[in-house]
C-alpha positions in Angstrom: 98.5 85.1 67.8 99.7 84.4 71.6 99.2 80.9 72.1 100.1 80.8 75.9 97.1 83.7 76.3 94.7 81.3 74.5 95.8 78.3 76.2 95.3 79.9 79.6 91.9 81.6 78.5 90.1 78.6 76.8 91.8 75.6 78.3 93.7 76.2 81.5 93.0 72.8 82.8 95.4 71.4 80.2 98.5 72.7 81.6 100.2 73.5 78.5 103.0 75.8 77.6 104.4 77.3 74.3 108.0 78.4 73.7 108.9 81.1 71.3 105.0 81.5 70.2 105.2 78.7 67.8 102.4 76.2 67.5 104.9 73.3 66.9 106.3 74.0 70.5 103.1 73.7 72.4 103.8 71.0 75.3 101.0 69.7 77.3 102.1 68.2 80.7 99.6 65.6 80.8 100.5 63.4 77.8 96.8 62.0 77.6 95.8 65.6 76.8 95.1 66.5 73.0 96.6 69.7 71.8 94.0 71.8 70.2 94.3 72.2 66.7 95.7 75.1 64.6 92.2 75.7 63.5 90.8 75.8 67.0 93.5 78.4 67.9 92.9 80.5 64.8 89.0 80.6 66.1 89.9 81.6 69.6 92.1 84.1 68.3 89.7 85.9 66.1 87.3 86.2 69.2 90.0 87.1 71.8 92.8 89.2 69.9 91.1 92.5 71.0 91.3 91.5 74.6 94.8 90.2 74.3 95.8 93.7 72.8 94.2 95.4 75.4 95.9 93.8 78.0 99.0 94.3 76.4 98.4 98.1 76.1 97.2 98.0 79.9 100.5 96.3 80.9 102.7 98.9 78.9 100.6 101.8 80.7 101.2 100.2 84.1 104.9 100.1 83.4 105.1 103.5 82.1 103.3 104.7 85.4 105.5 102.8 87.6 108.4 103.9 85.9 107.4 107.7 86.3 107.0 107.3 90.0 110.2 105.1 90.8 113.1 107.1 91.9 115.5 107.7 89.0 118.6 105.7 88.1 120.8 108.4 89.2 119.1 108.5 92.6 119.6 104.9 93.1 122.9 104.6 92.2 123.9 107.7 94.6 122.0 105.9 97.5 123.8 102.8 96.5 127.3 104.4 96.6 126.3 106.1 99.8 125.4 102.9 101.4 128.2 100.3 100.0 130.9 103.1 100.1 130.0 105.8 102.7 128.4 103.3 104.9 125.1 105.7 104.9 121.8 103.8 104.8 119.4 106.8 104.9 119.0 107.3 101.1 118.8 103.6 100.4 116.3 103.0 103.1 114.3 105.8 101.8 114.4 104.9 98.1 113.5 101.3 99.2 110.4 102.7 100.8 109.4 104.5 97.7 109.9 101.3 95.5 107.9 99.0 97.6 105.0 101.9 97.8 105.2 102.0 93.8 105.1 98.3 93.7 102.4 97.7 95.7 100.2 100.6 94.3 100.5 99.2 90.8 100.3 95.3 91.8 96.6 94.9 91.0 95.9 98.3 89.3 94.5 98.6 85.9 94.8 101.7 83.7 90.8 101.9 83.4 90.5 102.9 87.0 92.5 105.8 86.2 89.6 107.0 84.0 87.5 107.4 87.2 89.5 108.4 89.7 92.8 110.6 90.1 96.4 108.7 91.1 
């Protein structure tokens, strides 16, 4: 169960947080607000766990897609070396352009979009 997910889905107006995903650590910033009961969370989780698991899977896919399109660590280290030690900025500038494009591409991307279109 993920309490922060459930709080944001079912009662975003409460402005609560949960530390270490433990019920006893739920903190509502408005002290007049009553924290939902454990039973309520159990019910919400049963309704929403598939949605949560899908979101987590989507995040993982996005991360893998981004990583596959990013410059390699080796390329970035070489560009960094050239910029800092050799005072050559060309490689670093090109790599930064690629990184920005990849970040922008996947900023609002969901993996379900790829089922209907090619990347």
